[in-house]
VEXDREN-2710 file (C-alpha; in Angstrom, 1 decimal):
% VEXDREN-2710
k/r/px/py/pz
1/MET/51.7/8.1/8.2
2/ALA/49.6/5.1/9.0
3/LEU/50.5/4.1/12.5
4/PRO/52.4/1.9/13.3
5/ALA/53.9/2.7/9.9
6/LEU/55.2/5.9/8.5
7/ALA/57.5/7.2/5.7
8/ILE/59.8/10.2/5.7
9/SER/61.5/11.8/2.8
10/SER/62.4/15.2/1.3
11/GLU/60.3/16.8/-1.4
12/LYS/62.5/15.3/-4.1
13/GLY/61.0/11.8/-3.4
14/GLN/64.3/9.9/-3.3
15/LEU/65.1/8.1/-0.2
16/THR/68.8/8.7/0.3
17/GLY/69.4/7.1/3.8
18/ARG/70.4/10.6/5.1
19/GLY/68.8/12.0/8.2
20/LEU/65.5/10.5/9.1
21/GLU/64.6/9.4/5.6
22/GLY/63.1/6.0/5.2
23/PHE/60.1/3.7/5.8
24/TYR/59.5/2.8/9.4
25/ARG/57.4/0.1/11.1
26/ALA/56.7/0.2/14.8
27/GLY/59.7/2.6/15.5
28/ARG/62.2/0.7/13.4
29/ARG/63.6/1.9/9.9
30/ILE/62.9/-1.0/7.6
31/LEU/64.2/0.8/4.4
32/SER/66.5/3.8/4.5
33/ARG/67.4/4.0/0.7
34/CYS/65.3/3.8/-2.4
35/GLN/67.0/5.8/-5.1
36/MET/65.8/5.6/-8.7
37/ARG/67.7/6.3/-11.9
38/VAL/66.4/6.2/-15.5
39/ALA/68.9/5.8/-18.4
40/GLY/71.6/6.5/-15.9
41/ARG/70.2/9.8/-14.8
42/GLU/68.4/11.0/-11.7
43/PRO/65.0/12.5/-12.4
44/VAL/64.5/16.2/-11.9
45/PRO/61.9/16.8/-9.1
46/LEU/59.0/19.0/-9.9
47/GLN/56.4/18.7/-7.2
48/ALA/55.6/16.8/-4.0
49/ARG/52.3/16.9/-2.2
50/MET/50.3/14.9/0.5
51/VAL/47.4/13.1/-1.1
52/THR/46.1/11.9/2.3
53/ALA/47.6/11.4/5.7
54/ASP/49.1/8.1/4.6
55/CYS/50.0/8.8/1.0
56/ALA/52.3/11.2/-0.9
57/ARG/52.8/11.8/-4.5
58/PHE/56.1/13.0/-6.1
59/MET/56.4/14.1/-9.7
60/ALA/59.6/14.4/-11.7
61/THR/60.8/14.6/-15.4
62/LEU/63.7/13.3/-17.4
63/HIS/65.3/14.8/-20.5
64/LEU/66.8/12.1/-22.7
65/PRO/70.1/12.9/-24.6
66/THR/68.4/11.6/-27.7
67/GLY/65.6/14.1/-27.5
68/SER/65.3/16.7/-30.3
69/GLY/64.6/19.7/-28.2
70/PRO/64.8/21.1/-24.6
71/ASP/61.4/19.6/-23.5
72/PRO/61.5/16.6/-21.3
73/GLU/60.0/13.5/-22.8
74/ILE/59.5/11.3/-19.6
75/VAL/57.3/12.1/-16.7
76/ILE/57.9/10.0/-13.5
77/GLU/55.2/9.7/-10.8
78/ARG/56.0/8.1/-7.5
79/VAL/53.0/7.3/-5.2
80/ARG/54.2/6.4/-1.8
81/HIS/52.2/4.9/1.0
82/ALA/53.2/4.8/4.6
83/ASP/52.4/1.1/4.8
84/GLY/55.5/0.2/2.6
85/ALA/54.0/0.3/-0.8
86/GLU/55.4/2.5/-3.6
87/ARG/54.2/2.6/-7.2
88/ILE/56.6/4.1/-9.8
89/THR/55.2/5.1/-13.2
90/LEU/57.0/6.3/-16.3
91/ARG/55.0/8.1/-18.9
92/SER/56.5/8.8/-22.4
93/SER/55.4/11.7/-24.6
94/ALA/58.1/10.8/-27.2
95/PRO/56.8/10.1/-30.7
96/ARG/59.2/7.2/-31.0
97/PRO/59.8/3.9/-29.2
98/LEU/62.2/4.1/-26.2
99/ARG/64.4/1.5/-24.5
100/LEU/65.2/2.7/-21.0
101/PRO/67.2/1.0/-18.3
102/VAL/65.5/1.6/-14.9
103/GLU/67.4/1.1/-11.7
104/VAL/66.3/1.2/-8.1
105/ALA/69.0/1.1/-5.5
106/LEU/67.8/-0.2/-2.1
107/GLY/69.3/-0.3/1.4
108/THR/68.5/-0.5/5.1
109/ASP/70.1/-0.4/8.5
110/MET/67.1/-1.7/10.5
111/ALA/67.9/1.0/13.1
112/GLU/65.5/2.2/15.7
113/LEU/64.1/5.7/15.2
114/GLY/65.9/7.0/18.3
115/ALA/69.2/5.8/17.0
116/VAL/68.5/7.3/13.6
117/ALA/67.6/10.6/15.2
118/SER/70.8/10.7/17.4
119/GLY/73.1/9.7/14.4
120/ARG/73.8/6.2/15.7
121/ALA/72.0/4.3/12.9
122/GLY/75.0/2.3/11.9
123/PRO/76.1/1.1/8.4
124/GLU/73.8/-0.5/5.9
125/LEU/73.3/-4.2/6.2
126/PRO/74.4/-6.6/3.4
127/ALA/71.6/-7.6/1.0
128/ASP/70.7/-10.9/-0.5
129/VAL/68.7/-11.4/-3.7
130/HIS/65.4/-13.0/-2.8
131/ALA/62.8/-14.0/-5.4
132/SER/61.6/-10.8/-7.0
133/GLY/63.6/-8.4/-4.7
134/MET/66.1/-8.0/-1.8
135/ARG/66.2/-9.3/1.7
136/TRP/68.3/-8.0/4.7
137/SER/68.9/-9.9/8.0
138/SER/69.9/-8.6/11.4
139/THR/69.7/-9.5/15.0
140/SER/66.5/-7.3/15.3
141/GLY/64.7/-9.0/12.4
142/ASP/64.6/-9.5/8.6
143/CYS/63.2/-7.3/6.0
144/LEU/62.0/-7.9/2.5
145/VAL/61.4/-5.8/-0.6
146/THR/59.5/-7.3/-3.5
147/ALA/58.9/-5.9/-7.0
148/ASP/56.1/-6.4/-9.3
149/PRO/57.0/-6.9/-12.2
150/ALA/60.1/-8.7/-11.1
151/PRO/63.5/-7.1/-12.2
152/ALA/65.5/-8.4/-15.1
153/ASP/68.6/-8.2/-12.9
154/ALA/69.4/-7.9/-9.2
155/LEU/72.8/-7.1/-7.8
156/ALA/73.1/-7.9/-4.1
157/SER/76.3/-6.0/-3.4
158/ALA/74.7/-2.7/-4.5
159/GLY/71.2/-3.5/-3.4
160/MET/70.3/-2.8/-7.1
161/LEU/67.1/-3.9/-8.9
162/ARG/67.2/-3.3/-12.7
163/TRP/64.6/-3.4/-15.5
164/GLU/65.0/-2.9/-19.3
165/VAL/61.8/-1.0/-20.2
166/GLU/60.4/-1.0/-23.7
167/LEU/58.2/2.1/-24.1
168/PRO/56.1/2.4/-27.2
169/PRO/55.3/6.0/-28.3
170/HIS/53.1/7.8/-25.7
171/ALA/53.0/4.7/-23.5
172/SER/53.5/4.2/-19.8
173/TRP/55.1/1.5/-17.6
174/SER/54.8/0.9/-13.9
175/VAL/56.5/-1.1/-11.1
176/GLU/55.2/-1.6/-7.6
177/LEU/57.6/-2.0/-4.7
178/ARG/56.7/-3.3/-1.3
179/VAL/58.7/-3.4/1.8
180/ARG/57.9/-5.2/5.0
181/PRO/59.5/-7.0/7.9
182/ILE/59.6/-10.8/7.5
183/GLY/56.9/-12.4/9.5
184/ALA/54.8/-9.2/9.7
185/GLY/51.6/-9.0/7.8
186/PRO/50.3/-5.9/6.0
187/VAL/49.8/-2.8/8.1
188/ARG/46.2/-2.5/9.4
189/MET/45.7/1.0/10.5
190/ALA/43.7/1.5/13.6
191/ARG/41.3/3.7/11.7
192/HIS/40.3/0.9/9.4
193/GLY/36.9/-0.3/10.6
194/THR/36.7/2.6/13.2
195/THR/36.3/5.6/11.0
196/HIS/33.2/6.4/12.9
197/ALA/35.4/7.0/16.0
198/LEU/35.8/10.5/14.5
199/ALA/33.1/12.0/12.4
200/ALA/34.0/13.4/9.0
201/ALA/32.9/16.9/9.9
202/ARG/32.7/19.7/7.2
203/ALA/33.3/23.4/7.4
204/VAL/31.9/25.8/4.8
205/GLY/32.1/29.6/5.2
206/ASP/33.5/32.9/4.1
207/ASP/37.0/32.0/5.2
208/ALA/38.4/29.5/2.7
209/ARG/41.0/28.3/5.2
210/LEU/38.6/26.5/7.4
211/GLN/37.7/23.5/5.3
212/PRO/41.2/22.4/4.5
213/LEU/42.2/22.8/8.1
214/LEU/39.4/20.7/9.3
215/ASP/39.9/18.1/6.6
216/ARG/43.6/17.8/7.4
217/SER/43.0/17.7/11.2
218/VAL/40.5/14.8/10.9
219/GLU/42.8/12.9/8.4
220/ASP/45.7/13.2/10.8
221/LEU/43.7/12.3/13.9
222/ARG/42.6/9.2/12.0
223/ALA/46.1/8.3/11.0
224/LEU/47.4/8.8/14.5
225/LEU/44.8/6.3/16.0
226/LEU/46.2/3.3/17.8
227/ARG/44.4/0.2/19.1
228/ASP/44.8/-1.2/22.6
229/ARG/46.5/-4.5/21.8
230/GLU/44.6/-6.5/24.4
231/HIS/41.3/-4.7/23.8
232/PRO/41.3/-3.8/20.0
233/ALA/37.8/-2.2/20.1
234/ASP/39.4/0.6/22.1
235/VAL/41.3/3.3/20.2
236/TYR/43.3/6.3/21.4
237/GLU/45.6/8.8/19.8
238/ALA/49.3/8.5/19.6
239/ALA/51.1/11.8/20.6
240/GLY/52.7/12.6/17.2
241/ALA/55.0/11.6/14.5
242/PRO/57.8/10.9/14.1
243/TRP/59.1/11.2/17.7
244/ARG/56.1/10.1/19.8
245/CYS/54.2/7.3/18.1
246/GLY/52.9/5.8/21.3
247/LEU/50.5/6.6/24.1
248/ALA/51.2/9.8/26.1
249/PRO/48.3/9.8/28.6
250/ALA/47.9/13.6/29.1
251/GLU/48.1/14.4/25.4
252/ALA/45.7/11.5/24.6
253/LEU/43.1/12.7/27.1
254/ALA/43.5/16.4/25.9
255/THR/43.0/15.3/22.3
256/ALA/39.9/13.2/23.1
257/ARG/38.5/16.1/25.0
258/MET/39.0/18.7/22.1
259/THR/37.5/16.3/19.6
260/LEU/34.3/15.5/21.5
261/PRO/32.4/17.4/18.7
262/LEU/33.4/14.5/16.4
263/GLY/31.9/11.9/18.7
264/THR/32.5/10.2/22.0
265/ARG/34.0/6.9/20.8
266/LEU/37.6/8.2/21.0
267/ALA/37.1/9.6/24.5
268/ALA/35.5/6.2/25.6
269/GLY/38.5/4.2/24.1
270/THR/41.0/6.5/25.6
271/LEU/39.4/6.4/29.1
272/ARG/39.1/2.7/29.0
273/THR/42.7/2.2/28.0
274/LEU/44.0/4.4/30.7
275/ALA/41.6/3.1/33.3
276/ARG/43.1/-0.3/32.9
277/GLY/46.6/1.1/33.5
278/ARG/45.9/3.3/36.5
279/LEU/47.7/2.6/39.8
280/THR/45.9/0.7/42.5
281/GLY/46.6/-0.6/45.9
282/PRO/48.1/1.2/48.9
283/GLY/50.3/4.2/48.6
284/GLN/50.1/7.9/48.0
285/ARG/49.8/7.4/44.2
286/SER/46.9/5.0/44.2
287/GLY/44.2/6.1/41.8
288/MET/46.7/8.0/39.5
289/ILE/47.1/7.7/35.8
290/PRO/50.8/7.2/35.4
291/GLY/52.7/9.4/33.1
292/PRO/56.3/10.5/32.3
293/MET/58.0/13.7/33.4
294/ARG/58.0/16.7/31.1
295/ASP/60.2/19.6/30.8
296/ALA/58.6/22.7/32.3
297/GLY/61.0/25.4/30.9
298/PRO/63.8/27.5/32.4
299/HIS/62.0/28.5/35.7
300/LEU/60.6/25.3/37.0
301/PRO/61.6/21.7/37.6
302/PRO/60.1/19.0/35.3
303/ALA/56.5/18.3/35.8
304/CYS/54.7/14.9/36.2
305/THR/52.3/14.5/33.3
306/GLY/50.6/11.8/35.4
307/THR/49.1/14.5/37.6
308/GLU/47.7/16.3/34.5
309/ALA/46.3/13.0/33.2
310/THR/44.8/12.1/36.5
311/LEU/43.0/15.5/36.6
312/LEU/41.9/15.3/33.0
313/PHE/40.3/11.8/33.4
314/PRO/37.2/12.8/35.4
315/ALA/36.8/16.0/33.5
316/LEU/36.8/14.2/30.1
317/LEU/34.3/11.6/31.4
318/ALA/32.0/14.3/32.6
319/GLU/32.1/16.2/29.3
320/ALA/31.8/13.1/27.2
321/ARG/28.6/12.4/29.1
322/ARG/27.3/15.8/28.2
323/TRP/28.2/15.2/24.5
324/GLY/26.3/11.9/24.5
325/LEU/28.4/9.0/25.9
326/PRO/25.9/6.4/26.8
327/SER/25.1/6.2/30.4
328/LYS/26.1/2.5/30.6
329/GLU/29.6/3.4/29.4
330/VAL/29.9/6.3/31.8
331/GLU/28.9/4.1/34.7
332/GLU/31.5/1.5/33.8
333/LEU/34.2/4.2/33.9
334/LEU/32.9/5.9/37.0
335/PRO/35.1/3.8/39.5
336/ALA/38.2/4.9/37.7
337/ALA/37.1/8.5/37.8
338/GLU/36.3/8.1/41.5
339/GLY/39.8/6.8/42.0
340/CYS/41.3/9.9/40.4
341/LEU/39.1/12.1/42.6
342/ARG/40.1/10.2/45.8
343/TRP/43.7/10.7/44.7
344/LEU/43.1/14.4/44.4
345/ARG/41.5/14.8/47.8
346/ALA/44.4/12.7/49.4
347/ALA/47.1/14.7/47.6
348/VAL/45.7/18.0/48.8
349/GLY/45.1/16.8/52.3
350/ASP/44.6/19.7/54.7
351/GLU/46.1/22.2/52.3
352/VAL/44.3/24.3/49.7
353/PHE/46.7/24.0/46.8
354/LEU/47.7/20.9/44.9
355/SER/51.4/20.8/45.0
356/ASP/54.1/18.5/43.4
357/ALA/55.2/15.6/45.5
358/GLN/58.1/16.2/47.8
359/PRO/60.9/17.1/47.7
360/SER/59.8/19.7/45.1
361/GLY/56.7/20.9/46.7
362/THR/56.2/23.3/43.8
363/VAL/52.6/24.6/43.3
364/ARG/52.1/25.0/39.6
365/GLY/49.5/27.4/38.1
366/THR/48.5/25.0/35.4
367/THR/47.9/22.2/37.9
368/GLN/45.7/24.6/39.9
369/ALA/43.8/25.2/36.6
370/HIS/43.2/21.5/36.0
371/ALA/42.4/20.6/39.7
372/PRO/39.1/22.6/40.2
373/ARG/37.9/21.5/36.8
374/ALA/38.3/18.0/37.8
375/ALA/36.7/18.5/41.1
376/LEU/33.6/20.4/39.9
377/LEU/32.9/18.2/36.8
378/GLY/33.7/15.2/38.9
379/ALA/31.2/16.3/41.5
380/ASP/28.8/16.7/38.7
381/LEU/29.3/13.0/37.8
382/LEU/29.0/11.8/41.4
383/ASP/25.7/13.5/41.8
384/ALA/24.4/12.2/38.6
385/TYR/25.1/8.6/39.7
386/GLY/24.2/9.0/43.4
387/ARG/27.7/8.7/44.6
388/GLU/29.2/10.4/47.7
389/GLY/31.8/13.1/47.9
390/ALA/30.4/15.8/45.6
391/ALA/29.9/18.4/48.3
392/GLU/33.5/18.0/49.6
393/LEU/34.8/18.5/46.1
394/ARG/32.8/21.7/45.5
395/GLN/33.8/23.1/48.9
396/TRP/37.4/22.5/48.2
397/ALA/37.2/24.1/44.7
398/GLN/35.6/27.2/46.3
399/ARG/38.5/27.4/48.8
400/LEU/41.0/27.0/46.1
401/ARG/39.3/29.7/44.0
402/SER/39.5/32.2/46.9
403/ALA/43.1/31.4/47.8
404/PHE/44.3/31.6/44.2
405/ARG/42.8/35.0/43.5
406/ALA/44.4/36.3/46.6
407/GLU/47.8/34.4/46.8
408/PHE/48.6/33.7/43.2
409/TRP/48.2/37.0/41.5
410/VAL/51.3/39.2/41.1
411/ASP/50.5/42.8/41.3
412/ASP/52.4/45.4/39.2
413/ARG/51.8/48.8/37.7
414/ALA/50.5/47.2/34.5
415/GLY/47.6/45.5/36.3
416/GLY/49.3/42.3/37.4
417/ARG/49.4/38.7/36.2
418/PRO/48.9/35.2/37.4
419/ALA/52.1/33.6/38.8
420/SER/53.2/30.5/36.9
421/ALA/54.1/28.8/40.2
422/ARG/54.8/29.0/43.9
423/LEU/57.9/27.5/45.1
424/ALA/58.3/25.4/48.3
425/ASP/59.6/28.3/50.2
426/GLY/56.6/30.5/49.3
427/ARG/58.2/32.6/46.6
428/LEU/56.0/33.2/43.6
429/VAL/57.5/32.6/40.1
430/PRO/56.2/35.8/38.4
431/HIS/56.7/34.9/34.7
432/LEU/53.7/34.7/32.5
433/THR/53.6/31.6/30.4
434/GLY/51.3/30.2/27.7
435/GLY/50.1/27.7/30.3
436/ALA/48.1/30.6/31.8
437/ALA/45.5/30.0/29.0
438/HIS/44.4/26.8/31.0
439/LEU/43.0/29.2/33.6
440/LEU/40.3/30.1/31.1
441/ASP/39.3/26.6/30.5
442/THR/36.9/25.8/33.2
443/GLY/34.9/22.9/31.8
444/LEU/31.3/22.3/30.8
445/LEU/28.5/21.6/33.3
446/GLY/24.8/21.0/32.8
447/SER/22.4/23.3/30.9
448/GLY/25.1/24.8/28.8
449/ALA/26.8/26.4/31.9
450/LEU/30.6/26.6/32.3
451/ALA/32.2/25.9/35.6
452/PRO/33.5/28.9/37.5
453/GLY/37.1/29.8/37.0
454/LEU/39.9/30.6/39.3
455/LEU/40.2/34.2/38.4
456/ASP/37.7/37.0/39.0
457/ASP/36.3/39.2/36.2
458/ILE/39.0/41.9/36.6
459/GLN/41.8/39.3/36.7
460/THR/40.3/37.6/33.6
461/GLU/40.1/40.9/31.7
462/GLN/43.8/41.6/32.6
463/LEU/44.9/38.0/31.5
464/ALA/43.0/38.6/28.2
465/ARG/44.9/41.8/27.6
466/LEU/48.2/40.0/28.3
467/LEU/47.5/37.0/26.1
468/GLY/46.4/39.2/23.3
469/GLY/49.3/41.6/23.7
470/PRO/52.5/41.6/21.5
471/ALA/54.6/40.0/24.2
472/MET/52.6/36.8/24.2
473/ASN/50.8/36.9/20.8
474/SER/53.4/36.4/18.1
475/GLY/50.9/37.0/15.3
476/TRP/51.1/33.3/14.5
477/GLY/49.7/32.1/17.9
478/LEU/50.4/32.2/21.7
479/ARG/54.0/32.1/22.8
480/SER/54.9/29.7/25.7
481/LEU/56.9/32.6/27.3
482/GLY/56.7/36.4/26.6
483/THR/59.3/38.2/24.7
484/ARG/60.1/40.5/27.7
485/GLU/61.4/37.7/29.8
486/ALA/65.2/37.2/30.1
487/ALA/64.9/33.5/29.3
488/TYR/62.8/34.1/26.1
489/ASN/63.9/31.9/23.2
490/PRO/61.8/31.8/20.1
491/PHE/62.6/28.1/19.6
492/GLY/62.2/27.2/23.4
493/HIS/59.6/24.6/23.8
494/ARG/58.5/26.1/27.1
495/SER/60.4/29.4/26.8
496/GLY/59.0/31.2/23.7
497/ALA/57.9/28.9/21.0
498/VAL/54.2/29.0/19.9
499/GLY/52.2/26.1/21.4
500/VAL/49.3/25.1/19.2
501/GLN/47.3/23.4/21.9
502/GLU/47.7/26.4/24.3
503/THR/46.7/28.8/21.5
504/ALA/43.5/26.8/20.8
505/VAL/42.7/26.7/24.6
506/ALA/43.3/30.4/24.7
507/VAL/41.0/31.1/21.7
508/ALA/38.1/29.0/23.2
509/GLY/38.6/30.3/26.7
510/LEU/38.8/34.0/25.7
511/ALA/35.7/33.6/23.5
512/ALA/33.7/32.0/26.3
513/ALA/34.8/34.7/28.7
514/GLY/33.6/37.4/26.3
515/HIS/37.0/38.7/25.1
516/GLU/36.4/38.1/21.4
517/LYS/38.9/40.8/20.2
518/GLU/41.8/38.9/21.8
519/ALA/40.3/35.5/20.8
520/SER/39.9/36.6/17.2
521/SER/43.5/37.9/16.9
522/LEU/44.9/34.6/18.2
523/LEU/42.6/32.6/16.0
524/ARG/43.5/34.4/12.8
525/GLY/47.2/34.0/13.5
526/MET/46.8/30.3/14.0
527/LEU/44.8/30.0/10.8
528/SER/47.5/31.9/8.9
529/ALA/50.2/29.6/10.4
530/ALA/48.1/26.5/9.5
531/GLU/47.9/27.8/5.9
532/SER/51.7/28.2/5.8
533/PHE/52.2/24.6/7.0
534/GLY/49.8/23.2/4.4
535/HIS/47.0/23.0/7.1
536/ARG/49.1/20.3/9.0
537/LEU/50.0/22.2/12.2
538/PRO/53.1/21.0/14.1
539/GLU/52.8/20.8/17.9
540/MET/54.9/24.0/18.1
541/TYR/56.9/26.4/15.9
542/ALA/59.1/29.4/16.5
543/GLY/57.7/32.3/18.4
544/GLU/59.3/35.1/16.2
545/GLN/57.1/38.1/15.6
546/ARG/55.0/38.0/12.5
547/THR/56.0/40.5/9.8
548/ALA/54.6/41.3/6.4
549/GLY/55.4/38.6/3.8
550/ALA/56.9/36.3/6.4
551/ALA/56.0/32.7/7.4
552/PRO/56.3/30.9/10.8
553/LEU/59.5/29.0/11.2
554/PRO/59.2/25.3/11.9
555/HIS/60.7/23.8/15.1
556/PRO/63.2/21.1/14.3
557/SER/62.1/18.9/17.1
558/ALA/58.3/19.3/16.8
559/CYS/56.0/16.4/16.0
560/ARG/54.1/17.1/12.7
561/PRO/51.4/15.8/12.7
562/ALA/50.6/15.9/16.4
563/ALA/47.5/14.8/18.0
564/THR/47.0/17.9/20.1
565/ALA/47.7/20.2/17.1
566/ALA/45.3/18.3/14.9
567/ALA/42.6/18.4/17.7
568/ALA/43.2/22.1/18.1
569/GLY/41.9/22.7/14.6
570/VAL/38.6/21.0/15.6
571/HIS/38.5/22.8/18.9
572/VAL/38.9/26.4/17.6
573/LEU/36.2/25.9/14.9
574/THR/33.7/24.5/17.2
575/ALA/34.5/27.2/19.8
576/LEU/33.5/29.8/17.1
577/VAL/30.1/28.3/17.2
578/GLY/30.0/27.8/20.9
579/ILE/28.3/24.4/21.0
580/ARG/27.4/23.4/24.6
581/PRO/25.5/20.2/24.7
582/ASP/23.7/18.5/27.6
583/ALA/22.7/15.1/26.1
584/PRO/21.3/13.7/29.4
585/ALA/18.9/16.6/29.6
586/GLY/18.2/16.5/25.8
587/THR/19.4/20.1/25.2
588/VAL/22.0/22.0/23.4
589/THR/23.0/25.6/23.9
590/LEU/24.8/27.7/21.3
591/ARG/27.0/30.7/22.3
592/PRO/28.8/31.8/19.1
593/VAL/31.6/34.4/19.2
594/PRO/29.9/37.7/18.8
595/GLY/30.4/39.6/15.6
596/ALA/31.3/36.4/13.6
597/PRO/35.0/37.2/13.3
598/LEU/35.5/34.9/10.3
599/GLY/32.2/35.7/8.7
600/GLU/29.5/33.1/8.0
601/LEU/30.4/29.5/9.0
602/SER/28.6/26.2/8.8
603/LEU/29.8/23.1/10.5
604/THR/28.1/19.9/9.3
605/SER/28.3/16.2/10.2
606/LEU/29.4/16.8/13.8
607/ASN/28.1/14.3/16.4
608/VAL/26.0/15.3/19.4
609/ALA/24.0/12.8/21.5
610/GLY/25.1/10.0/19.1
611/ALA/23.5/11.6/16.0
612/PRO/24.6/14.0/13.2
613/PHE/24.7/17.6/14.2
614/SER/25.0/20.7/11.9
615/VAL/25.0/24.3/12.8
616/ARG/25.3/27.6/11.0
617/VAL/26.4/31.0/12.1
618/ASN/25.6/33.9/10.0
619/ARG/27.5/37.1/9.4
620/LEU/25.7/38.8/12.2
621/GLY/26.9/36.1/14.7
622/LEU/23.5/34.4/15.0
623/ALA/23.6/30.6/15.3
624/MET/21.0/28.2/13.9
625/VAL/20.8/24.4/14.3
626/GLU/20.3/22.8/11.0
627/GLU/20.4/19.1/11.9
628/ALA/20.2/17.4/15.3
629/ALA/19.0/14.3/17.0
630/ASP/15.2/14.2/17.2
631/ALA/15.2/14.3/21.0
632/LEU/17.6/17.2/21.2
633/GLN/16.1/20.6/21.9
634/LEU/17.7/24.0/21.5
635/ARG/18.1/25.8/24.9
636/VAL/17.9/29.5/24.8
END
């Protein structure tokens, strides 16, 4: 993947045109079939592995009928890049010269990804021989494949390129194929020239799973970067591949927030991009960050992600300031944050809870978790820049806290639980969901302090027990709905599948609240799942209970990689160390998880206050800063 380009294939390496296989550019399949045969035979696949986020390597062998024994004499390597380049290399171990016909059959339907996914791709287009390759034309555009060296023969009716390869003993031969839309230049990944948007952090410790997880997370985050077309200096994260290769405001903001330890440039680019698209003028939605509707599971109507994005915007800006976003950039974004906060005050009106727009009127628990964070961190911003309205926001957040504790808690013999929502008629929806983890994510204020949460200490302790219990903790991460619920479905996106973002939020929130046992259990499960997925976590996977010798089941509709899942890998590792910076005050506070649940851990090449930052936690759980900006002081 190298957005806006990506390539999808099975582990065999052949592109057969079946399913989603093919090269894609900007959501359109520009090559669906690329099948290779040597001496009339299809190679025997041996191995497939990701080299980097935008490159895969496939190895195969070929046994020739003229061989003297059972051992293969030809090794075939295919190195495929998401940008449309593929290099095929044949290596001979035969002691005699070989003459081998090599054929590559090509085809494309030029279909959009959505049509491919729904089985409406249509037939392959007729090909024309063009210079050193093949060309296809359609109403949506033209596509060209070139080969170097040029083929000896080309057959348009079959889309076939053919070479007669003379291989001396123990020699090799290569051909490079390139596919691109006509009129389109080479893919220029957003990460090119902007690698410093995300620091190349390193993790070294007793747990060998940490470094590959962090490596893959940063690689995928860089590969998912997109540029604002009209303001190319600003980058943001696409939601995920292959289904959501564009901007999803709520996910982009959440990703930027979880990756603040890698620097503030991604946060700044995301905030500027969304600020330019916010709603202005008269009307109830003025000040909002627009966003699409999202399925909310079996018990609630779809939710507006624009509400979540609008509440995340001021919180991200406030925390980015704490992590070191320059004051000038903060001040430039402050009017957009003020617009979000004005919308919040207007949407609440004379009520206490923030409800969905009519006719739904649903009061969602996750919305109430996001809202006071926005208010309190937004008030922090307003005070810092001498703006009005901070006191009103803090007073409302206090009223909401009192009302939520009294009215949103469902009592039962097991100690109770937070409701997932309150309907317009006043009835509570009592089902516990993974979204309850957001109640523990209160936000960072100054001097290393966290904002107060909606739950009191007893309620927080009960929520920790529930999130760490077998109904919610699958052993691989946090389920979106508990197994005891009638609507539980291990593959249900909002009804039982493991959500990686919610798992990471729960780990960090539980650790910050002092519930390290439950945090450590969820963290170990997430790390085991990451290892099973080659350290590239999907956005969700099946919520089936972990058993000895088992592996988590992938979800067929999940994005992998996904921005929030990749950011989750960064989030949980930095949560272990408990880094709480206050760059404007020139201090940083460390609150590592007691007992060092993963043993010794060193995180290096992070970014705090615009400078490299490194920290180590020993096996006793004591944290030490090993590298920091000169002006940054450790706050005890």
